[in-house]
C-alpha positions in Angstrom: -17.4 -19.7 -12.2 -14.2 -18.5 -10.6 -13.6 -16.1 -7.8 -11.2 -13.2 -8.4 -9.6 -11.4 -5.5 -9.1 -7.6 -5.4 -8.6 -4.6 -3.1 -10.2 -1.2 -2.8 -9.7 2.0 -0.8 -11.8 5.1 -0.3 -10.3 7.9 -2.3 -10.7 11.1 -0.4 -12.1 14.3 -1.8 -9.4 16.3 -3.6 -7.4 13.2 -4.5 -7.2 11.8 -8.0 -6.7 8.2 -9.0 -4.9 7.0 -12.1 -3.7 3.6 -13.4 -0.2 3.2 -14.8 0.1 -0.4 -15.9 -0.1 -2.5 -12.8 0.3 0.5 -10.5 -2.5 2.6 -9.0 -1.4 6.2 -8.4 -3.2 8.6 -6.1 -2.3 12.4 -6.0 -3.8 15.7 -5.0 -3.3 18.0 -8.0 -1.8 20.7 -5.8 -0.4 18.2 -3.3 3.1 17.5 -2.1 3.4 13.7 -2.5 2.3 10.6 -4.3 0.7 7.3 -3.1 1.3 4.3 -5.3 -0.2 0.9 -4.9 0.7 -2.4 -6.5 -0.8 -5.8 -5.7 0.3 -9.4 -6.1 -2.0 -12.4 -6.2 -1.0 -16.0 -5.9 -2.7 -19.4 -5.8 -2.2 -19.9 -2.0 -2.5 -17.6 1.0 0.2 -15.0 1.3 2.5 -15.8 4.2 4.6 -13.6 6.5 7.6 -15.0 4.6 6.1 -13.9 1.3 5.8 -10.3 2.7 9.3 -10.4 4.0 10.5 -11.4 0.5 8.7 -8.3 -0.9 10.2 -6.1 1.9 13.7 -7.6 1.7 15.4 -4.3 0.9 13.9 -2.6 4.0 14.7 -5.6 6.2 18.3 -5.7 5.0 18.7 -2.0 5.7 17.2 -2.5 9.2 14.7 0.3 8.6 12.2 1.5 11.3 9.1 -0.7 11.2 5.9 -1.6 13.0 3.4 -4.5 12.6 0.0 -3.3 11.5 -3.5 -4.6 10.9 -6.0 -3.0 8.6 -9.3 -4.9 8.3 -8.6 -8.3 6.8 -5.0 -7.3 6.1 -1.9 -7.6 8.2 1.7 -6.7 7.6 4.4 -4.2 8.3 4.8 -0.4 7.9 8.3 0.9 7.1 9.3 4.5 7.5 12.4 5.9 5.8 13.9 9.4 5.7 16.7 9.7 3.1 18.3 12.6 1.2 15.5 15.1 2.2 12.8 12.6 1.2 10.2 11.0 3.4 8.8 7.5 2.5 6.3 5.1 4.0 5.9 1.6 2.8 3.0 -0.6 3.8 3.4 -4.4 3.0 0.0 -6.0 3.6 -1.5 -9.4 3.0 -4.9 -11.0 3.2 -5.9 -14.4 1.8 -4.1 -14.8 -1.6 -3.4 -11.1 -2.1 -0.5 -8.9 -1.1 -0.8 -5.1 -1.4 2.1 -2.7 -1.3 1.5 1.0 -0.7 4.3 3.5 -1.1 3.9 7.2 -0.1 6.7 9.7 -0.8 7.2 13.4 -0.5 9.9 15.9 0.5 10.9 15.5 4.2 9.9 19.0 5.0 6.3 18.3 3.7 5.9 14.9 5.5 3.1 16.2 7.7 1.1 17.9 5.0 -0.8 14.9 3.6 0.2 12.0 5.8 -3.1 12.0 7.8 -5.1 11.8 4.6 -2.8 9.1 3.2 -3.1 7.0 6.3 -6.9 7.4 6.2 -7.0 6.1 2.6 -4.7 3.2 3.4 -6.8 2.5 6.5 -9.9 2.1 4.3 -8.4 -0.9 2.5 -10.8 -3.7 2.0 -10.5 -7.2 0.5 -13.0 -8.0 -2.3 -14.0 -11.3 -3.9 -15.6 -11.1 -7.3 -17.4 -14.0 -9.0 -16.4 -14.2 -12.7 -17.8 -16.3 -15.5 -15.3 -18.7 -17.1 
């Protein structure tokens, strides 16, 4: 038996979840933005350096960031305002799993959904699933 590793979040009422290949997408049908999630698993624990590699573009551009912890996960949140768009990027790791959340919307709409988005991201949990070989 092997143990798979996964993540999950609580999807709030009024939000819809879809899968597009390796990307999970969360939207409100009448909403203003989109939350996308992609995860990466490796054989060994994800290190701070691994997360920095994923976030290299944000680091190189010296974007505003804060260190964060969500349950078993820790990482960095980057906030970017560019060309009338608002972006938040969460780079998080726990065990062998890295999870990257990206939320984007128009700059003028940044406060419309962000509390709900943060609540969903804040519900992130790490799951271990036993699988038959």
